[in-house]
N, C-alpha and C positions, 0 to 999 in steps of 0.2 A: 609629890613633885609634879610639876607641870612643864611640858616642852612646848614652846611657842615657835612656830615656823611662819616666815613671811617671805613671799615672792616679790622682792622689792622692784624688780624691773617693771612690773604691771601696776605699780602704785600710781594713782592719779593725784596724789597730794591733796586730798580733800580735808585733811587735818582732824578727821573724826576720832581716830585712835588716840591722837595726841590729847584731844579734849577729854577723853575718858581716863587716860593713864599717862600723864606727861612725865612721869618718872620712868616709863618703859619705852615710849616712842617720842621722837623728835622730828621736826621738819628740817631737812638739809638746806642750808643756804646755798649750796652749789647747784642743786637741780630741782629743789622744791618738793622732793619726794620724802615720805616718812621713812625714818630709820629705826630699827629695832635696837634699842640701846643695850650694848654688851653682847650682841649676837655674833656668831661666826658665820662666814659665808662659805658655801659650798655648792658649786654649780648654779649659781643664781638664787639659791635659797638661804635665807639667813635664820639660824636656829639658836635658841638659848633655853636652858633649864632654869626654871625659877620655883620658888617655894609655893606651897598650896595657898598662902594668903592672898595671892594675886589672882586667884581663879575667877572671882566675880568680874573684876576689870578686864581680864583677858576674854572671857565669854562675851562681855559687852562690846568690846572692840571688834571681836569676830563678827558679831551680828550687825554692827553699824557700818562696817567696811563696804562701800558700794562696789569696789573692784573685787571683793571676795578673795583677797590675797593672804588672809591670816587664818591659820589653822592651829589647833592645840590638841595636845594628848595629855591625859592624866595618867601618871605612872604611880603605881603602889609600890612601897619599899618592900 
C-alpha cells in the first residue's frame, strides 16, 4: 500500500501530476491548483492510501512536480 501526501496550498498549478496520472490528480476550476482525488485534508496536507499498482505513476509525479509538494511512502502489510 502507498500513502500519497500533497501540500496543496503550495501548488503552482503546472499540471505535471495531472499529465502523469489524471485518475489521481485534477486541476481545480476554482483556483487552478491540482487536487489529489479522494484525499482527506488535515492541517493543509491532503493524504490518501492507494494500492501498489499506482507506484510508478506516483513516483513519476513526485519527480516532475516543480513545487516539490508531493511525497509518498510505501507501507508493507
